[in-house]
N, C-alpha and C positions, 0 to 999 in steps of 0.2 A: 708596776712597784708602786703602791700608793704613795703620796708626799709625806706624810706623815711618819711611816714607816723608813723613807730615805732620810728624813731628818733627823728621828732618832738613831739611826743606826751611822751616819755618820757624824754626830755630836758623840756616841759611845764609841766610836774609833779614836775619834780625836784626843778624847778625855784620856782614854788609855795610852796614846802616843803619849801626850804630855806628862801622865805620871811616870812612864815606862823610860822616857827619853833620859832623864839624869842617871837612872840605873841600866842604861844600855849595854854597858860592857860588860856587868853582872850576868845580867838576864843572857846575853848571845852564849858567854861562857859556860853558863848553868845548862841551859837549854840544850845546847850541841854537844855535850859532857854525856856520852853514851852509858856511863856508870851510874846518873841520877834517874832511878826511875820515874813515867811519866806521871805519877800519881804527886811527886815530890815538886816535879818541874810546873804543873798546874797550880800546886801551893804555894811555890813561889811569887808565881804571876798576879794570884790572888789577894796574896797576902800584900804585895807592893800595894795595888791597886788601894786596898784599905787603909795603906800606907798616908794616903793622903793626909790624914788626921793628924800625925804623928812628924810626916817628913817636911811638910810646909805649913808656914804660918798663915792664917786664918785669911790675910788679905790676898797671898798668892793662891791659896785653894779655892778662894771666891772667883778670881779673874779665872783660873782653871775651867771651873764651873759655867761661867758666863762665857767664856768666848767659846768651849766645844758648843753651847746651846745655842749660841748666836750663829754658830759655823755651818749647825746643822740646819737651823731653818733659812740659811744664806744658801746654801746648796740646794736643797728641796726649792726653792723659790727661782734660782737660777737653772734649775733641770724645767720647770714649770715654763719658765717664760721660753726657755729655749724650743719646747715642744709648742709653745703656742706660737712662737714667731718661727717657725723652722729656720734657727740660726741665725735669727736677729736679735740675738741678746746684747745687751748695752754692753759696748767696750769700757764705759765708765765704770758700770756696774761690776765686770768682771774683776778690772783693775784695783776698785776698790775693794773688793771682797778677797783676792789674793796677798795685798798689801796689810787689809785686817789681819788675815791669818798668819802671815811671818809676823807682823809686828807683836801678836798676841805670844806666838811661838818664844818671841824676844821678853815677855813677861814671866814665862814662867819661871820659877825659883822656888828653892827648899831655904828653910830658916837657916841652915849651915852657909848656903853658897851664894845665896842673892839671885840674881838673875842669873840660870843656867846658860843660854847660847849666849846670852849678853857678855857675860864675863870669858866665855871662851872666845868669840869671835873678837870682842875689843881687846884680849890679853894678848894674841897674835898681831894686833895693831898697835899695842904699847899703851891702850888707853884703860887697861882694866880700873885702874885707880879712879877714874872719872865716873865708874857708875857706884861707886862708893860716896862721892859727892853730890850725888842725887840724894833727896829727901827719901824717896820710896826704894830706893838701891837697885833701879833697873824696871820696877814695878811699874813706872811711868809707859813702857812700851806694852805692857796689858791693856793700860785704860786707853791707850792709841790706837790697839788692834778691837777695842771693843767700839769706841767712836768710828774706826772706819769700818768694822763689820755693820754696824746701825746706820752709816752713811750709805752704804752697798745695800742693806735691806731696804730702806727707805726709795732710793734710786731705781732699784727693780720694780717696786712696788708702784712706785710711779708709771713707770715703761708697759707694766701688765695692767693696770688701768688704761692706760692710753693706748694701746694696742688696738688698731682697726679704727681708730679715730682717724679721720682725715684732719690735719692741721688747714686751717685758713688763712692764708698770708697773703 
């Protein structure tokens, strides 16, 4: 598989996941209902993807697109490095990638609910009101995710560039 196809596939899958995540219960109930025709099921899924324009703020929708794009690039670069170095992928690059991905997921939010995962998890900890005090209502996690993904891409780029170069010490 070429790396650009891998990057695009990962980005599209993550984009869909981030759009579907706030509506997961609806999707599961509707898709698993045998009384709903297959065309209607696909119509719901397509409609939810198109709902990024109305269900998310401009800021949140931008975060979703940027995180998905960077994540796709990151996965393709990790895969390239893995193949090039035969399993010697930078642990720091993998950690930054995973942390950026998770942080990016926390930054997802619709216009009505703010940070979707952040609100759900922090509510169980009794700290959901703290998100309301943040200037971006949890969008800070999306920005953090982007920064961490960019750090990971930079780290992996350096590792790829320096592969096979002996360090003189």
